[in-house]
C-alpha positions as CSV (number, residue, x, y, z in Angstrom):
1,M,-57.7,47.4,79.1
2,H,-61.7,46.6,78.7
3,G,-62.0,44.0,81.2
4,N,-65.0,45.3,83.0
5,R,-67.2,46.1,80.1
6,A,-69.3,44.5,77.3
7,V,-69.9,46.0,74.1
8,P,-73.1,44.7,72.4
9,A,-74.1,46.1,69.0
10,R,-77.2,46.7,67.6
11,G,-79.2,48.5,64.6
12,G,-80.4,47.7,61.0
13,T,-82.7,45.6,59.0
14,S,-84.1,42.3,60.1
15,P,-82.4,39.2,58.8
16,G,-85.8,37.3,58.6
17,Q,-86.6,34.3,60.4
18,R,-84.3,33.0,63.1
19,R,-84.0,30.3,65.5
20,D,-85.7,30.9,68.9
21,T,-83.8,30.4,72.1
22,G,-86.6,31.6,74.1
23,F,-84.8,34.5,76.0
24,V,-86.9,37.3,77.3
25,N,-87.9,40.1,74.9
26,H,-85.9,39.1,72.1
27,R,-85.6,36.0,70.2
28,W,-81.9,35.0,70.6
29,M,-80.0,32.8,68.4
30,H,-76.8,31.3,69.3
31,V,-74.4,31.6,66.6
32,G,-71.0,30.8,68.0
33,R,-68.3,31.3,70.7
34,L,-65.1,32.8,71.6
35,W,-62.4,31.7,73.8
36,T,-60.6,34.5,75.7
37,N,-57.5,34.4,78.1
38,G,-58.3,37.8,79.1
39,D,-57.4,39.4,75.9
40,P,-60.0,41.8,74.3
41,F,-61.3,41.0,70.7
42,L,-62.4,43.3,67.8
43,A,-65.3,43.5,66.0
44,V,-65.0,44.9,62.6
45,D,-66.1,44.9,58.9
46,A,-64.4,41.6,57.5
47,A,-63.0,43.4,54.1
48,L,-60.9,45.7,56.8
49,R,-59.6,42.9,58.8
50,A,-56.3,42.3,56.9
51,A,-55.3,46.1,58.0
52,W,-55.1,45.1,61.6
53,L,-51.5,43.9,62.5
54,G,-52.1,43.0,66.4
55,F,-49.2,40.7,66.3
56,S,-46.6,41.4,63.5
57,N,-46.6,45.2,64.0
58,D,-47.8,45.2,67.7
59,Q,-51.0,47.3,67.0
60,F,-52.2,45.5,70.2
61,S,-50.5,48.0,72.2
62,Q,-53.2,50.5,70.9
63,V,-55.8,48.5,72.4
64,V,-53.9,48.2,75.6
65,G,-53.4,52.1,75.7
66,L,-57.1,53.0,75.2
67,G,-58.9,54.7,78.1
68,P,-62.2,53.2,79.8
69,Q,-64.2,55.6,77.6
70,D,-62.9,54.2,74.2
71,A,-65.2,51.8,72.6
72,S,-63.3,51.4,69.3
73,V,-60.0,51.7,67.5
74,T,-59.1,52.6,64.1
75,V,-58.5,49.6,61.6
76,G,-57.4,50.7,58.1
77,T,-60.1,53.3,56.9
78,G,-62.5,52.2,59.4
79,R,-63.2,51.4,62.9
80,A,-63.4,48.3,65.1
81,A,-65.5,47.9,68.3
82,V,-63.2,46.6,71.2
83,V,-65.1,43.8,73.0
84,G,-63.4,43.1,76.5
85,A,-63.4,40.3,78.6
86,D,-64.5,40.6,82.1
87,G,-62.0,39.3,84.9
88,V,-64.6,39.7,87.4
89,V,-66.4,36.6,85.8
90,R,-63.1,34.8,85.2
91,D,-59.9,35.6,83.2
92,D,-60.2,32.3,81.0
93,S,-63.6,32.1,79.5
94,W,-65.9,31.6,76.7
95,M,-67.7,34.5,75.3
96,E,-70.9,33.5,73.7
97,V,-72.2,35.2,70.5
98,F,-75.8,35.6,69.9
99,E,-77.8,37.5,67.2
100,A,-81.5,38.4,67.5
101,D,-84.1,38.3,65.0
102,S,-84.2,42.2,65.3
103,G,-80.4,42.0,64.0
104,R,-79.1,42.8,67.3
105,V,-75.7,41.2,68.1
106,A,-74.8,40.5,71.9
107,I,-71.3,39.2,73.0
108,V,-71.9,37.6,76.6
109,Q,-69.5,36.2,79.0
110,A,-71.4,34.8,81.9
111,A,-70.7,32.3,85.1
112,G,-73.1,30.3,87.2
113,P,-74.0,26.8,88.0
114,D,-76.8,26.9,85.7
115,Y,-75.0,28.2,82.6
116,P,-78.0,28.9,80.3
117,D,-79.8,30.5,82.8
118,A,-77.1,32.8,83.5
119,L,-76.5,33.7,79.8
120,A,-80.5,34.1,79.6
121,R,-80.3,36.7,82.6
122,A,-77.4,38.5,81.0
123,L,-79.2,38.8,77.5
124,G,-82.3,40.1,79.5
125,Y,-80.5,42.8,81.4
126,P,-81.9,46.1,80.6
127,D,-79.5,48.3,78.4
128,A,-81.2,51.5,78.8
129,D,-78.5,53.0,81.2
130,D,-75.8,51.8,79.1
131,E,-73.5,54.4,77.6
132,D,-73.3,55.2,73.7
133,G,-70.4,53.7,72.2
134,G,-70.4,55.2,68.8
135,T,-71.1,53.5,65.6
136,L,-69.7,50.5,64.1
137,N,-70.0,50.6,60.3
138,V,-70.1,47.3,58.3
139,P,-70.4,48.1,54.4
140,G,-69.2,44.9,53.3
141,G,-72.0,42.9,54.7
142,E,-70.0,40.7,56.7
143,L,-68.5,41.0,60.4
144,A,-65.4,39.7,61.7
145,I,-64.7,39.0,65.6
146,F,-60.9,38.0,66.5
147,S,-58.4,38.4,69.2
148,A,-56.9,42.0,69.2
149,A,-53.6,40.3,70.0
150,A,-53.5,38.5,66.4
151,D,-53.3,39.8,63.1
152,G,-56.4,40.2,61.1
153,A,-55.2,38.0,58.2
154,G,-52.1,36.0,57.2
155,P,-49.8,33.8,59.1
156,Y,-50.2,35.5,62.2
157,S,-54.2,35.5,62.2
158,M,-56.5,33.2,64.1
159,P,-58.7,31.1,61.8
160,L,-62.2,32.3,61.6
161,L,-65.3,29.7,61.8
162,T,-68.5,30.4,60.0
163,A,-71.3,31.4,62.3
164,R,-74.0,28.7,62.6
165,P,-77.5,28.6,64.5
166,G,-77.3,26.4,67.3
167,T,-78.4,25.6,70.8
168,V,-77.1,27.3,73.9
169,P,-74.4,25.4,75.3
170,P,-75.7,23.5,78.4
171,V,-72.3,24.2,80.4
172,H,-69.3,26.6,80.2
173,G,-67.2,23.6,79.3
174,P,-63.4,23.5,78.6
175,P,-61.1,25.5,76.5
176,P,-60.8,24.7,72.8
177,S,-58.9,21.4,72.2
178,G,-56.7,23.1,69.3
179,E,-53.6,25.1,69.8
180,V,-55.1,28.1,68.1
181,E,-58.5,29.5,69.6
182,P,-60.6,30.5,66.4
183,G,-62.4,33.8,65.8
184,L,-66.0,34.1,64.2
185,L,-67.2,35.3,60.8
186,F,-70.6,35.9,59.9
187,P,-73.1,37.7,57.6
188,S,-74.0,41.0,59.2
189,A,-77.9,41.7,59.3
190,R,-76.9,45.4,59.2
191,T,-74.7,47.9,57.7
192,A,-74.2,49.9,60.9
193,Y,-74.4,49.0,64.5
194,R,-74.9,51.4,67.5
195,L,-72.7,50.1,70.0
196,K,-73.8,50.0,73.8
197,V,-71.1,50.2,76.7
198,R,-71.9,48.6,79.9
199,W,-69.3,49.0,82.8
């Protein structure tokens, strides 16, 4: 499992002007949040998501069987980045999704009495010593993020919400009220992302 690392992605051309959240050296825009019960998520070119059968064909077992050095898994003709939840923070938790004006993407799981400050400190943590996790190609121009335990499309998939710029949540907050927790779909600022792995 990938419970003790985050896999932020980065690389490509600037998507233009972005709403400034005021965090450290990059202007980060909050674009969505993902609820996890401890299961990892996949980040993949949206054109490939139908090839992932995490539930109906038990491809989720491939993710469970990955070693700590593995940052991605095969999906159809491409690969998906594995985004792991951190049980040290908490098992049931929000993972906040940010995009910087430079095109970087960060998926952050944090806890603390001042939630926005905890997120800001996580985003500002130096990544120079993070390990190289390879490259995530997104030639279709759209990135899908969803639970690895679900299918990427069809009746056993999770709904995907369109990423929207917004303010940072003031508190961690309760889990989603619906029975099915949604994933996230947003236009990719880049056709390739260099993955960074943090233990």
